[in-house]
Backbone bond lengths (Angstrom), bond angles and torsions (degrees), N, CA, C in turn:
res aa  C-N    CA-C-N  psi(-1)  N-CA   C-N-CA  omega(-1)  CA-C   N-CA-C  phi
1 M - - - 1.487 - - 1.400 113.82 -
2 T 1.372 116.02 126.85 1.456 123.25 -169.55 1.571 108.23 -81.91
3 N 1.331 112.96 160.69 1.558 117.12 176.20 1.494 110.87 -53.47
4 S 1.284 119.17 -36.77 1.557 125.50 -179.07 1.510 107.11 -63.53
5 D 1.340 119.14 -44.45 1.477 123.88 -179.36 1.498 108.60 -58.66
6 K 1.389 112.36 -50.26 1.471 119.50 -176.83 1.451 113.17 -65.24
7 E 1.349 116.96 -32.40 1.448 118.87 176.17 1.515 111.38 -68.71
8 N 1.308 118.47 -43.93 1.441 118.49 -178.01 1.558 110.83 -67.48
9 R 1.378 116.04 -41.27 1.457 114.70 177.60 1.503 114.87 -67.47
10 T 1.280 119.28 -35.16 1.420 121.65 171.44 1.481 116.05 -60.44
11 L 1.346 116.40 -39.81 1.485 117.18 173.59 1.506 113.01 -64.66
12 I 1.275 122.02 -39.75 1.495 124.45 -177.94 1.615 101.85 -62.75
13 V 1.292 119.02 -46.41 1.407 120.40 -175.97 1.524 111.88 -63.33
14 I 1.349 116.48 -41.26 1.500 122.74 176.97 1.495 110.17 -58.84
15 I 1.293 118.45 -43.47 1.500 122.21 -179.70 1.546 109.88 -64.64
16 L 1.382 115.46 -44.72 1.482 118.06 178.64 1.528 110.31 -61.91
17 T 1.363 115.94 -41.69 1.491 121.09 -180.00 1.468 111.67 -62.71
18 L 1.348 117.94 -43.47 1.411 121.46 -179.11 1.475 115.44 -67.37
19 I 1.376 116.73 -40.26 1.487 123.36 176.45 1.539 108.23 -59.18
20 T 1.363 115.15 -50.41 1.468 121.36 -179.18 1.511 110.20 -61.77
21 M 1.340 120.64 -45.56 1.367 126.62 -179.56 1.577 108.45 -56.37
22 A 1.333 117.87 -50.65 1.454 122.26 -172.11 1.572 108.61 -69.98
23 A 1.385 114.05 -35.20 1.506 114.31 178.89 1.509 109.69 -66.40
24 E 1.321 115.35 -44.57 1.525 118.33 -174.00 1.604 108.32 -69.34
25 I 1.251 119.10 -35.75 1.495 120.01 179.13 1.505 107.29 -68.14
26 V 1.363 120.70 -49.61 1.434 123.12 -172.74 1.564 107.68 -62.94
27 I 1.427 115.11 -53.32 1.468 118.72 -176.68 1.519 109.05 -65.58
28 G 1.313 121.32 -37.88 1.402 121.95 173.64 1.527 114.72 -58.54
29 Y 1.256 118.41 -38.38 1.492 122.11 179.37 1.533 110.63 -73.20
30 I 1.375 118.18 -40.43 1.383 122.66 179.09 1.532 112.64 -61.85
31 T 1.434 109.41 -45.19 1.524 116.20 -174.34 1.507 112.52 -91.59
32 H 1.270 117.75 6.02 1.486 125.25 -172.13 1.495 115.34 50.30
33 S 1.388 113.44 37.06 1.502 121.53 179.59 1.552 109.85 -91.64
34 M 1.343 117.64 104.21 1.514 120.16 177.89 1.513 109.05 -64.84
35 A 1.321 122.06 -30.45 1.451 128.26 -177.15 1.493 104.69 -63.57
36 L 1.275 120.91 -51.77 1.496 122.20 -178.34 1.522 110.26 -67.95
37 F 1.274 113.42 -42.73 1.492 118.52 -175.15 1.573 108.17 -64.23
38 A 1.285 119.20 -45.19 1.432 125.21 -175.20 1.556 110.40 -68.94
39 D 1.478 113.71 -33.23 1.518 114.82 -179.56 1.537 106.50 -76.65
40 G 1.264 118.48 -28.13 1.460 123.20 178.47 1.515 109.38 -65.56
41 C 1.301 120.60 -47.22 1.387 127.59 175.57 1.535 114.00 -62.06
42 H 1.378 114.88 -38.42 1.361 121.34 176.38 1.529 111.85 -60.35
43 M 1.358 113.60 -43.89 1.472 119.92 -177.92 1.528 108.79 -62.55
44 G 1.343 116.52 -30.16 1.496 119.93 179.45 1.524 110.09 -59.02
45 T 1.322 117.58 -37.54 1.529 115.94 -178.21 1.544 106.73 -68.54
46 H 1.338 119.12 -33.60 1.473 115.05 178.46 1.522 111.08 -73.07
47 A 1.316 119.42 -30.46 1.403 124.63 173.36 1.542 111.37 -55.87
48 I 1.340 114.45 -43.63 1.379 121.97 178.84 1.577 115.34 -61.06
49 A 1.391 110.38 -45.72 1.453 119.59 177.69 1.558 110.54 -63.35
50 L 1.306 113.62 -43.97 1.519 116.90 177.97 1.524 112.61 -63.54
51 G 1.333 113.41 -35.71 1.499 121.81 179.95 1.544 107.26 -64.44
52 I 1.274 120.46 -39.07 1.451 125.73 177.52 1.548 109.73 -61.97
53 T 1.277 115.93 -43.07 1.483 126.46 176.13 1.537 110.57 -58.55
54 F 1.281 112.82 -51.72 1.499 120.60 -177.04 1.547 113.30 -62.33
55 F 1.321 112.24 -50.11 1.489 117.22 -177.43 1.502 112.86 -69.59
56 T 1.275 117.86 -22.24 1.458 123.86 176.94 1.518 107.88 -70.73
57 Y 1.342 118.36 -38.86 1.480 121.54 -178.97 1.589 107.05 -68.84
58 I 1.324 114.33 -38.89 1.488 118.61 176.08 1.541 112.40 -59.24
59 L 1.366 116.51 -45.37 1.461 122.58 -179.45 1.503 110.58 -64.10
60 I 1.362 118.95 -43.31 1.440 122.70 178.37 1.510 109.70 -62.47
61 R 1.363 119.92 -40.72 1.381 120.60 178.74 1.568 114.93 -67.63
62 Q 1.370 116.05 -34.63 1.419 122.15 -179.14 1.546 110.45 -78.29
63 L 1.328 118.05 -30.21 1.449 121.70 -175.37 1.512 115.26 -104.77
64 Q 1.290 118.67 2.71 1.426 121.61 -172.23 1.533 116.26 -60.21
65 F 1.306 118.05 -21.01 1.419 122.78 178.86 1.540 114.95 -106.10
66 S 1.351 112.85 0.72 1.482 119.48 -178.50 1.552 113.23 -66.93
67 D 1.338 118.70 137.90 1.384 121.13 179.38 1.589 114.61 -92.07
68 K 1.376 114.06 14.50 1.419 120.51 176.14 1.490 116.74 -74.79
69 F 1.371 113.56 -22.95 1.452 118.60 -173.37 1.499 110.13 -109.88
70 V 1.315 113.48 119.09 1.550 117.34 -175.03 1.535 115.25 -59.02
71 F 1.327 113.81 -40.61 1.442 117.80 178.19 1.510 114.24 -107.64
72 G 1.328 118.78 23.46 1.464 121.67 179.76 1.519 110.50 82.04
73 T 1.335 116.20 -164.23 1.522 121.41 -169.96 1.503 106.68 -107.18
74 G 1.396 117.97 19.67 1.502 119.00 -177.52 1.462 113.14 -56.50
75 K 1.420 118.83 -40.98 1.429 120.28 -176.37 1.474 116.15 -72.05
76 F 1.320 115.68 -8.17 1.502 116.84 178.72 1.598 106.96 -63.03
77 N 1.292 117.53 -43.94 1.488 120.30 172.93 1.485 114.94 -56.45
78 T 1.406 116.51 -42.13 1.380 119.89 -179.08 1.647 111.99 -67.84
79 L 1.307 112.42 -39.49 1.459 117.98 -178.76 1.585 110.56 -66.57
80 A 1.333 112.85 -44.05 1.437 120.03 176.21 1.575 114.31 -59.22
81 G 1.376 111.97 -42.02 1.470 124.15 177.11 1.538 109.74 -60.20
82 F 1.356 114.37 -46.67 1.473 122.77 -179.69 1.574 108.27 -58.51
83 T 1.324 114.43 -51.96 1.554 120.98 -174.44 1.560 105.27 -62.48
84 S 1.260 117.41 -45.68 1.487 117.63 -176.18 1.556 114.29 -70.84
85 S 1.365 115.67 -26.75 1.467 121.54 175.56 1.530 109.01 -71.69
86 I 1.335 120.19 -35.80 1.499 121.78 176.39 1.615 103.66 -63.88
87 L 1.285 119.82 -50.09 1.436 117.02 -178.78 1.524 111.71 -56.34
88 L 1.372 118.13 -37.82 1.491 125.52 176.18 1.558 110.32 -56.31
89 G 1.347 109.45 -49.15 1.432 118.90 179.21 1.539 112.99 -58.35
90 I 1.354 115.57 -43.66 1.422 121.12 -179.72 1.528 111.52 -64.65
91 T 1.319 112.58 -37.87 1.517 117.05 174.98 1.459 110.21 -60.72
92 G 1.357 115.87 -51.30 1.557 118.68 175.94 1.509 115.73 -52.63
93 I 1.340 114.96 -45.24 1.471 118.97 -178.93 1.489 110.95 -67.02
94 A 1.398 119.98 -36.35 1.408 124.59 -179.93 1.564 107.38 -65.22
95 I 1.283 118.68 -41.46 1.508 124.36 -178.27 1.547 106.74 -65.34
96 I 1.280 119.69 -40.23 1.508 125.81 -177.64 1.528 105.17 -63.22
97 F 1.391 118.77 -56.96 1.465 120.69 -175.54 1.538 111.86 -60.85
98 E 1.357 116.46 -40.20 1.495 119.70 177.23 1.525 111.02 -63.81
99 S 1.270 113.87 -39.79 1.514 115.34 -179.64 1.593 113.88 -68.85
100 I 1.348 111.52 -38.93 1.525 113.97 173.80 1.522 110.32 -60.87
101 D 1.299 116.42 -48.48 1.451 118.64 177.80 1.490 113.40 -54.04
102 R 1.356 117.54 -42.53 1.443 123.19 177.74 1.544 115.98 -66.05
103 I 1.323 114.47 -30.04 1.463 119.41 175.63 1.588 109.08 -64.41
104 F 1.325 112.99 -46.33 1.499 116.04 -177.54 1.596 114.18 -86.15
105 H 1.304 112.94 -21.55 1.497 116.02 -177.99 1.612 104.90 -130.63
106 P 1.269 118.34 70.05 1.557 121.50 -175.89 1.492 107.47 -61.18
107 L 1.317 112.30 146.87 1.455 122.63 173.65 1.498 111.12 -119.09
108 S 1.309 119.55 148.18 1.500 122.26 174.39 1.455 110.35 -62.48
109 I 1.233 114.94 136.00 1.501 120.93 -179.66 1.484 112.99 -108.93
110 S 1.270 118.09 132.02 1.502 126.55 172.49 1.555 104.64 -82.40
111 F 1.307 118.31 88.80 1.489 121.18 -170.88 1.524 111.36 -62.49
112 N 1.334 116.22 -47.95 1.530 117.06 -176.03 1.541 113.70 -56.13
113 E 1.446 109.09 -46.21 1.469 116.20 177.44 1.531 114.67 -61.26
114 A 1.311 108.41 -47.36 1.554 114.48 -176.69 1.527 110.44 -65.65
115 I 1.304 120.66 -35.17 1.481 122.98 -178.94 1.555 109.12 -66.26
116 V 1.339 114.90 -41.69 1.442 118.41 176.86 1.477 113.42 -61.53
117 V 1.301 116.31 -40.18 1.437 121.82 178.31 1.482 115.60 -62.85
118 A 1.443 111.19 -43.73 1.474 120.05 177.69 1.563 112.52 -66.22
119 I 1.374 116.69 -37.72 1.368 120.18 177.74 1.509 112.25 -65.21
120 I 1.374 115.15 -45.25 1.533 118.49 176.89 1.523 111.15 -57.33
121 G 1.370 112.33 -44.12 1.553 115.26 -179.62 1.455 107.70 -61.83
122 L 1.398 122.57 -43.34 1.428 120.12 -174.72 1.529 112.42 -66.54
123 I 1.387 118.70 -38.41 1.443 122.28 179.05 1.594 106.24 -62.16
124 I 1.367 116.38 -51.83 1.420 115.45 -174.61 1.561 113.82 -62.53
125 N 1.326 117.02 -40.27 1.427 123.18 176.85 1.490 114.27 -64.62
126 S 1.390 115.34 -38.18 1.457 119.77 176.63 1.497 111.68 -65.43
127 L 1.334 113.30 -41.88 1.491 117.10 176.07 1.594 112.39 -64.33
128 C 1.289 118.21 -36.54 1.453 121.99 177.36 1.501 109.91 -69.01
129 A 1.333 117.25 -41.49 1.472 118.79 179.40 1.521 111.04 -63.32
130 F 1.305 117.83 -37.77 1.501 123.96 178.42 1.585 105.01 -64.99
131 I 1.305 121.43 -45.73 1.436 121.65 -177.17 1.504 108.56 -63.81
132 M 1.302 120.75 -39.78 1.477 124.81 -179.36 1.501 113.03 -69.08
133 G 1.372 113.99 -13.90 1.548 117.30 168.44 1.451 115.57 90.45
134 G 1.361 118.19 18.79 1.495 120.41 179.14 1.539 112.10 58.35
135 H 1.240 116.90 43.46 1.525 121.00 -168.79 1.555 109.65 -63.28
136 H 1.250 118.00 -30.69 1.436 120.10 -175.23 1.538 115.14 -70.39
137 H 1.381 113.47 -11.28 1.498 113.69 178.56 1.551 111.68 -91.07
138 H 1.315 114.84 -5.97 1.424 119.22 178.57 1.543 112.06 -85.01
139 H 1.252 118.67 123.13 1.508 120.56 -176.12 1.515 109.19 -103.29
140 H 1.305 116.80 102.49 1.441 122.81 176.57 1.539 111.53 -111.85
141 E 1.245 116.18 157.30 1.501 118.92 -177.92 1.542 105.71 -72.04
142 H 1.341 117.14 -32.16 1.393 118.99 174.38 1.512 111.33 -120.65
143 E 1.277 115.29 135.34 1.545 118.70 -175.56 1.439 112.20 -114.64
144 D 1.378 113.98 145.94 1.484 117.31 174.74 1.594 106.60 -81.60
145 Y 1.301 118.21 95.69 1.398 120.25 -179.17 1.535 118.46 -60.10
146 N 1.320 114.26 -26.79 1.416 122.66 176.26 1.584 111.83 -61.68
147 F 1.286 113.55 -48.72 1.400 125.56 179.34 1.492 112.21 -69.21
148 K 1.314 113.84 -44.82 1.462 121.65 -176.13 1.489 109.20 -66.56
149 S 1.352 119.15 -42.98 1.507 121.17 -178.32 1.523 109.28 -64.04
150 A 1.395 116.44 -34.43 1.459 119.00 177.69 1.559 113.19 -67.27
151 Y 1.314 109.02 -41.59 1.482 115.77 176.93 1.584 112.38 -64.31
152 M 1.362 115.13 -34.71 1.404 120.36 177.64 1.503 116.18 -64.05
153 H 1.415 113.03 -33.61 1.483 122.54 175.39 1.585 108.42 -63.47
154 I 1.311 114.76 -42.21 1.513 118.38 -179.21 1.509 107.89 -72.72
155 L 1.310 121.59 -42.34 1.409 127.26 177.60 1.559 113.44 -59.26
156 A 1.374 113.44 -40.25 1.492 119.47 177.88 1.542 109.50 -66.37
157 D 1.261 118.65 -43.71 1.472 121.92 176.26 1.434 112.04 -63.63
158 A 1.353 119.74 -38.33 1.516 119.68 179.05 1.444 107.87 -68.48
159 M 1.304 117.57 -39.80 1.594 121.12 -174.25 1.479 109.21 -65.74
160 T 1.369 118.31 -44.45 1.409 122.95 178.94 1.463 114.52 -62.27
161 S 1.450 115.02 -33.05 1.456 116.93 178.98 1.524 109.25 -71.95
162 V 1.355 117.62 -38.79 1.524 121.58 177.00 1.455 111.13 -59.03
163 F 1.353 117.87 -50.27 1.412 126.25 179.75 1.655 109.37 -58.70
164 A 1.275 111.72 -41.24 1.438 121.01 -175.34 1.562 109.08 -64.22
165 I 1.322 112.16 -49.00 1.478 118.02 -178.66 1.546 112.54 -59.55
166 I 1.372 112.99 -44.85 1.419 117.23 178.15 1.591 112.86 -60.30
167 A 1.285 112.16 -44.34 1.496 119.35 -179.41 1.434 109.67 -65.78
168 L 1.257 122.93 -41.27 1.488 129.85 -174.43 1.545 110.75 -68.49
169 F 1.302 110.91 -42.89 1.544 115.90 174.11 1.463 112.92 -61.60
170 A 1.398 113.48 -45.51 1.508 121.42 176.70 1.507 110.88 -58.48
171 G 1.286 115.15 -40.42 1.529 121.51 -179.97 1.533 112.27 -68.56
172 K 1.334 112.42 -45.16 1.472 121.09 179.21 1.534 115.68 -60.99
173 Y 1.337 111.44 -53.80 1.509 116.05 -174.89 1.529 117.37 -94.41
174 F 1.343 119.61 -17.07 1.418 126.13 -178.59 1.474 116.62 -116.44
175 G 1.391 113.80 -8.79 1.359 117.97 -178.76 1.541 116.33 74.32
176 L 1.287 115.48 20.17 1.484 124.07 -177.40 1.512 110.40 -91.60
177 S 1.253 119.74 59.51 1.464 120.34 -171.84 1.503 108.35 -71.48
178 V 1.311 119.83 -25.01 1.468 118.69 178.59 1.487 116.59 -62.61
179 L 1.399 115.18 -18.81 1.434 120.63 179.72 1.488 114.70 -66.70
180 D 1.419 115.89 -24.39 1.445 121.52 -179.34 1.528 110.64 -61.88
181 P 1.360 121.16 -54.04 1.491 117.93 179.20 1.546 112.62 -73.22
182 I 1.295 114.24 -28.63 1.584 113.15 175.63 1.499 112.23 -63.78
183 V 1.322 114.32 -49.69 1.505 120.06 174.89 1.580 110.69 -52.46
184 G 1.368 113.60 -45.28 1.538 119.07 -177.92 1.397 107.30 -61.18
185 F 1.386 123.03 -41.26 1.415 125.38 -177.10 1.570 109.70 -66.56
186 I 1.273 117.32 -39.33 1.532 121.84 -179.72 1.579 105.66 -64.52
187 G 1.391 113.98 -47.32 1.479 119.29 -175.84 1.508 107.57 -61.99
188 G 1.346 120.75 -47.19 1.396 124.31 177.28 1.501 115.82 -52.05
189 T 1.355 112.64 -47.04 1.486 121.81 177.70 1.546 114.39 -58.82
190 V 1.398 111.23 -42.58 1.483 117.10 177.46 1.491 110.71 -61.85
191 I 1.358 117.21 -44.20 1.388 125.63 -178.56 1.558 110.53 -58.86
192 C 1.256 114.83 -45.39 1.425 122.39 -179.47 1.579 112.20 -66.07
193 I 1.384 114.68 -33.89 1.461 115.24 173.18 1.469 111.91 -70.30
194 W 1.325 121.83 -39.82 1.507 122.93 170.78 1.431 110.90 -52.92
195 A 1.345 120.48 -50.40 1.493 127.59 -176.68 1.509 108.03 -57.31
196 Y 1.312 112.32 -49.51 1.510 116.60 -178.30 1.569 113.57 -53.89
197 N 1.348 112.15 -48.34 1.475 116.93 -179.14 1.482 116.14 -65.79
198 L 1.377 112.34 -35.08 1.488 116.32 170.58 1.482 114.99 -66.51
199 I 1.366 117.27 -44.01 1.453 120.94 177.45 1.519 110.95 -57.68
200 K 1.327 114.15 -44.09 1.504 123.90 -175.17 1.585 105.70 -63.03
201 G 1.329 116.33 -45.88 1.467 120.30 -179.85 1.507 113.27 -60.26
202 C 1.429 112.20 -53.11 1.467 120.99 -178.39 1.605 109.70 -62.68
203 G 1.315 114.80 -44.51 1.469 117.29 177.98 1.454 117.44 -57.27
204 S 1.272 117.23 -39.54 1.501 124.52 -178.12 1.528 110.36 -61.05
205 I 1.403 116.56 -33.08 1.404 121.51 176.89 1.522 113.52 -82.82
206 L 1.319 115.86 -40.55 1.527 122.91 -178.90 1.585 106.21 -64.55
207 L 1.333 119.56 -38.71 1.394 123.29 -172.47 1.543 112.90 -91.93
208 D 1.359 116.44 6.64 1.474 122.78 -177.30 1.442 116.34 47.94
209 M 1.351 110.86 51.63 1.480 122.00 175.29 1.471 108.18 -77.06
210 E 1.360 115.10 152.05 1.493 121.06 -175.23 1.415 110.97 -70.86
211 N 1.344 115.97 136.62 1.473 126.26 178.90 1.486 106.15 -86.84
212 K 1.292 118.31 85.21 1.473 117.12 -175.60 1.529 117.09 -66.91
213 K 1.374 114.37 -29.75 1.459 119.85 175.56 1.420 113.32 -59.19
214 V 1.383 120.96 -49.32 1.412 125.56 -177.85 1.518 110.59 -72.82
215 K 1.384 115.57 -34.80 1.521 116.62 176.12 1.472 110.30 -63.02
216 E 1.331 121.94 -42.87 1.416 125.15 178.55 1.517 113.66 -61.47
217 K 1.303 113.94 -38.34 1.475 120.18 -179.65 1.597 109.68 -66.78
218 I 1.348 112.83 -39.17 1.560 116.47 178.34 1.547 109.84 -65.74
219 V 1.407 115.34 -49.75 1.481 123.44 -177.38 1.495 109.51 -58.58
220 N 1.375 119.19 -46.55 1.479 125.26 -173.99 1.479 106.74 -69.72
221 A 1.355 122.01 -39.82 1.419 124.57 -173.91 1.538 111.84 -72.73
222 L 1.437 116.31 -28.64 1.438 117.59 -176.17 1.464 114.27 -115.14
223 Q 1.318 117.01 19.43 1.464 121.69 -170.78 1.521 108.78 -65.57
224 N 1.343 122.44 -27.47 1.481 122.66 -179.52 1.512 111.62 -93.33
225 K 1.283 116.09 -0.53 1.505 120.83 -175.20 1.549 111.37 -117.16
226 V 1.333 116.43 -34.31 1.443 121.11 -174.28 1.567 110.68 -133.71
227 E 1.279 117.88 141.89 1.424 125.67 165.11 1.480 114.65 -102.97
228 F 1.314 119.26 105.90 1.557 117.94 -174.19 1.486 107.94 -89.40
229 L 1.386 114.84 120.15 1.344 123.30 173.33 1.529 115.12 -75.95
230 E 1.340 108.61 -32.38 1.545 117.33 178.15 1.465 103.86 -151.27
231 L 1.379 116.23 140.05 1.430 119.01 179.75 1.535 104.97 -150.68
232 R 1.290 114.41 125.92 1.523 119.08 174.66 1.542 110.25 -126.60
233 V 1.302 117.16 129.95 1.416 124.32 -177.81 1.537 112.50 -131.81
234 W 1.280 118.69 116.43 1.421 122.40 179.24 1.555 116.14 -138.45
235 N 1.342 119.02 155.97 1.429 118.45 -179.88 1.498 112.69 -85.24
236 T 1.300 114.87 131.74 1.513 121.91 174.75 1.540 109.95 -94.59
237 S 1.270 114.66 -13.58 1.444 122.92 175.71 1.583 106.20 -161.91
238 E 1.289 117.81 178.69 1.466 119.61 178.11 1.502 115.74 -67.14
239 E 1.370 116.34 -22.59 1.434 122.38 -178.16 1.506 113.13 -98.85
240 K 1.311 116.76 -34.11 1.477 118.50 -172.16 1.485 114.75 -119.59
241 V 1.367 114.04 153.77 1.577 121.25 177.33 1.538 104.04 -120.65
242 S 1.426 109.87 160.04 1.376 119.79 169.52 1.630 106.48 -115.71
243 V 1.357 111.73 147.61 1.453 119.58 -176.48 1.440 112.96 -126.15
244 T 1.327 119.20 132.16 1.482 122.64 173.09 1.492 108.94 -135.56
245 G 1.303 115.74 151.17 1.492 116.12 178.76 1.546 114.27 170.35
246 K 1.346 113.60 174.26 1.389 123.33 176.20 1.534 109.83 -119.92
247 Y 1.423 114.47 144.30 1.442 113.96 -179.04 1.503 111.84 -151.46
248 K 1.330 115.24 164.17 1.471 124.52 166.75 1.462 108.00 -115.97
249 L 1.372 115.75 144.55 1.415 122.88 178.89 1.549 111.32 -85.64
250 I 1.320 116.06 132.37 1.488 124.25 173.52 1.508 106.57 -93.26
251 E 1.371 112.11 -46.61 1.477 120.47 -179.20 1.558 105.78 -105.08
252 P 1.294 118.74 107.91 1.496 122.49 -170.36 1.664 111.92 -59.75
253 S 1.317 118.47 -24.51 1.444 119.05 -175.18 1.564 109.00 -89.22
254 C 1.297 120.60 -2.96 1.473 122.50 -176.32 1.543 109.84 -71.17
255 D 1.413 109.43 128.75 1.424 116.33 172.68 1.540 108.61 -97.49
256 V 1.336 115.20 97.59 1.533 119.85 -166.08 1.568 110.25 -61.94
257 K 1.338 115.96 -45.38 1.495 121.10 179.58 1.467 112.79 -55.79
258 A 1.369 112.94 -51.22 1.473 117.19 177.33 1.607 115.57 -58.25
259 E 1.335 111.73 -40.56 1.453 116.43 178.01 1.501 111.17 -65.38
260 I 1.248 118.57 -42.25 1.454 121.99 -178.09 1.530 111.07 -66.23
261 K 1.357 118.42 -39.01 1.420 122.02 173.99 1.491 117.05 -65.91
262 K 1.379 113.67 -21.83 1.454 118.11 171.36 1.510 113.05 -73.84
263 I 1.338 113.27 -32.89 1.501 119.09 -178.31 1.451 111.75 -77.31
264 A 1.355 120.49 -47.37 1.453 124.21 -172.68 1.534 111.16 -126.54
265 E 1.270 115.26 154.63 1.464 121.84 177.70 1.574 104.76 -86.43
266 C 1.398 108.54 105.90 1.542 115.25 -169.62 1.525 111.82 -102.61
267 E 1.309 111.27 142.46 1.462 117.41 170.56 1.482 109.17 -87.82
268 S 1.332 117.91 -35.48 1.479 122.91 176.60 1.564 109.52 -158.22
269 V 1.288 115.33 150.12 1.451 119.33 176.56 1.567 104.38 -131.90
270 T 1.325 120.32 120.31 1.368 124.60 174.19 1.531 113.49 -125.10
271 L 1.342 117.16 108.81 1.393 119.63 -173.83 1.530 112.25 -128.14
272 E 1.280 115.60 150.35 1.469 126.12 -173.02 1.587 107.34 -119.52
273 K 1.323 119.20 117.38 1.403 125.13 -179.34 1.522 109.14 -82.45
274 Q 1.280 117.23 129.63 1.535 120.88 178.70 1.533 114.77 -100.10
């Protein structure tokens, strides 16, 4: 999927989210339904995260040929994904705290109204997930964290809707109202775990942490041809790495730079022969 495809799909999802958000807020205000009003406001946070994703793709498109960025605009996606992941984490923490408060200070639940809201949320988020193309099922060595974090916002909303529907039906028909905040706590915890993993992945790129996986591949592939005295490998974007190092040749005919470029997708390779 190209950045242009992701940009267009994200825009469609933003429009759907904003329409649903506006409808829920307006109808919630008119009918005095806090459940509808609160869900509408909650969707607003996802609209902000999706907006970050969308405008990042516009920036990348506008600046892709700019000479201001030494390694190109690859880290724009990572930075946007990092920001969106923090918003996802804040959402998860807010759900956890609200759930804990509800466990100790339970409120009466309008089950019919709440179930309708949860079902509407599930339908909209399922449609949005379909439009985004089920990106989280695709296992690539390098991921677009900007797109993935946006997808995770949608997935988090869909998951909380599913959990809420189960808990609300259990509360309505079996009197298990306590399940609602318990399920909310579990959902919030799962969202925080997703956010943590995204932040960790984005952070490793933004902080130029060593890519040990690619480094090991290079060393293992060339161990009979080259002796590396020093080797540094780090991501300059989600797709590409830069390599610097010092080496001694074991096999005199070995073209070390060419070999490394076959092993990894490189932005630059700077090597010093000893």
